[in-house]
N, C-alpha and C positions, 0 to 999 in steps of 0.2 A: 583528465579529474575523476581518481579511482577511486570515488563515491556513484559516480553514475552509471557507472565501468558495470559494475556490484548489482546495480539497479537492471541495468536495460539486461546480463544478465537472471538474472530472477525474473523476470519479465521471460523473457524465453524458456527459462526451467518448466514454466505456470503451464507454458504451452505442450508439453512431455504429457502433462494431464488431462487432456481435455477427452481420453478415449476412457475416462471412469470420471466425466463429470455424473455420473449419476448416483457412485457410489456414496453410500450412508454409513454411520457407525455410534448410534445414540450416546454410546456410550465413551466416544470423545467430542462429537460436538453436533447440536442438535442440524447442520448445515450437509451438504451433500458437497463431496468433493468440488461438483462445479458450483454453487455460492462461494465455497473459500473465494476459490479463479475469481467469479467476478467480482466479488468483493473484493478483493486485493486492486481489480482495476481499477475498479471507481472510486476508490482513493485513490490511487493514482491520478487519473485525468481533475476530480473533484479539487484534490489539491492546487493539481497545476494551475488547474482554472482559476481560481485564489491565488496563487501567487499571480503569476501572468496579470490580473490585474490589479495590484496590491500598486499604493504607490512604495516606491524607496525611503525617499528623505523623511518619512512616514514610522519606520521600522526604527526601533527602540531595543541596542541588546540589554536583556537583563538577564541574571545569574535565576536554576531553576532546579532543585536540587529530582526533581523526578526526572526530567531530561537528563542530569548529568550521571543519572544512575543508568539507566539506560542506555543510555550514549557506551559507556564505559562497557558496560557486560556487552553490549549490540543483543540484548532479549530485551521481550516482551512477556511476562507473567499472563497465564490462562486467564479467561476468566475475570481479570479484572476492572476491565471496562466495557461499557456499550457504543456501538458501531454508532453516528447519525443518521437516519432513515434516510437521508440524499445517497449513505455508498451503502444501503443494502438492497442486493438484488429484488427483480423482480419474481412472481412467478412463473413469469414466462420466457424461462433459461432453459435455452436450447444450445447445441453441441454449433448450432450453424452465429448466434445470437454472440457465443465467448468468440468464434473467431474473428469475428470485426472489431470486438471488443477489445481485442490484441491489439489487433490492428491500428485500433486509434486511440490505444496506449501507448504506442510506438509510437507515433504522430507527437499523441502530447508530451512527453520525453523529449523531442527534439526540437519544440517550444519552448521545453523546459528550459536548455539549454543557451535561451540564446537571453532565457531573463537579467535581469540584471545582479545583484549578490545582495544588494539590498533590498532585492521583492521580498515578502514575504508569505508569512501561512500563520494563523495566528487557531496556535493546538488547544483543545481545553482542560488539555492536563502542562503539556510543556512550553507556553506562554507563547511567545512570538519565535517561529523558525524561520532565519534568512534562509538565502535559496542552498548552499549546502546544506546546512544542516536540516533542510525539507530532505534534499533528499538522503542526510545518511539515516533520517526517520522512515520514507521511503520504502528503502531497502531494508532494514529491521523489520520495519511490518510486513514484509511483501515475503519475505525470512520466516517470522514467526508464524502467518497462514500454510505455509509452503511445510513447513514440520509438519502441523493438522495434517496438511493433506498424506504427507508420508503414514504417518497415524493412520489416518482411515482407509489406509490401503493398504499398510500391513495388515490389519488387524481381519480384513476381511478374502 
């Protein structure tokens, strides 16, 4: 599964920025590098949990223009969506908690691999995403935050 390998590579890439976890550039984002790392990891873990608990018999394939556009371009525009509270990092963010979160994220990805093809996640803008679409979304989302992290580091 090509998108799973891409996603695993992107999560591994997040680990390269741990030493810069406290860097911030308000002109790019109000979140620090660590905030973007943790947010990306929280999204993966939360969505994986949702997919794993879903009933594949309830999945209904439906066209969604926004999803098609993002998947075609492999790009999420900055500043267009607001993250749900459940995937917002807490104030107690530190390097050790990020390292633990990365380990748990790789465990979640292994769990996601075992999910059925029509287990799904209901995205607020893209509708129901089956396992393959979910993995692709997570890869695009993680890449989006990796670009923000790179911009923060480049400016400092």
